[in-house]
N, C-alpha and C positions, 0 to 999 in steps of 0.2 A: 402913334402906335404904342409907344412905351406906356403912355398914360392908360390906354385901353387894357393892356396886359396887366399893368399894376392894379387897375380897378378890378379886373377879373380875379386876380390872385387874392386881393384883399376881400373880395366878396366870398370866395371859397373859404378863406381862413375864418371869416366872420360866421359863416354858416356852420363850419365845423366846431367853432368855439360855442356857439349857441346850442348846437345839438348836444355837445358834451355836457354843458351845464343843465340843460333840460333833461337829458337822460339820467344824470346823476340825481337830480331832484326826484324824478319818478321812481328810481331805484330806492331812494331813502324812504319815500312814502310807502312803497310796497313792503319794505323791511319793517317799518313801524306797524303796519297793519298785521303782518304775520306775527310780530312780537305780541301784539294785543291778543290775537287769537290764541297763541301759546299760553299766555298768562291766564286767560279766561278758562282754558281747558285745564290747566294745572290747578286753578282754584276750585273748579268743579270736582276734579279728581281728588283733591285734598278733603273736601267735604264728604265725598263718598267714602273715602278710606277711613276717615275719623268715625263716621257713623257705623261702618262695618266692623271696625275695631271694637267699638263699644258693644255692638251686637255679639261679637265673639266672646268678649269678656262676660257679658250677661249669660250666654250659653254655658260657659265654663263654670260660672258661679251658681248655675242652676235656675236662674231667673229667665226662663224661656218666654214668659209673657212680655218682658221688657225687650227681649231680642226680637220677638215678632212685631212689637210696636215700632221699633227702630227700622226694621226691614220693610214694614208696611208703608212707610212714608213715601219712598220713591216709587213704589208700585202704585200707590194711590195717586201720586202726582202724574204719572204716565197715563193712568186710566182717566183722570179728570181732564187732561188735555186732549188725548186722542180718542177717548171713548165715544164721543159724539160724531167723530168723522166717519165717513164711509170708508171702510177698510180698503185702502188702495193696493195693498199687497197681501199675500197669504200670511207672511210672518206677522204683520200687525193684527190681522184677523184672528190668527191662532192665539197670539198673546192676549188679546182682549177677551177671547173666549175662556182662556185659562184663568185670567184674573176674575172674570165674572163667576166662574165655577167656584173658585177659592173663596170669594166674598160671600157666597151663599152659606158656607160652613164655618167661616172664620169671622167672628164678630169684631175682632180688633181691626182686621183689614177693611171690613165694611164701614166701620166707624171712621177710619182714616180716609177712605174714599169720600164719604159724605163731608167730612171736615175740609178736605182739600178742594172738593168740588164747590163748596160754598165760597171759599176764598177765591178760586179762579173765576167764578161767575160774577163777583162783585165789581 
């Protein structure tokens, strides 16, 4: 009887130890994935901030064409990626319509859209 109780206790202890190590590993993997997401988001935000800072500098120095060129790149990128999709929501549909309208009167934006579209389709 003692052997049966000892086996049961050891089994429970073994299961708890296994669960603890398995749970710890899963938590570590989740933490690493979240960290990678945070780093990717920060890198994207840094690129956006640097571009926007250069655009502000261009506006302040009177070089509005350069500012428009800088700001047209992310707009063109969005349009090239999502412009061919059927608008799944009103926000996307409205934004694509706005970009299309702007591109009709802004040659820099139209040129950026064509350049980015060619890169995306390759």
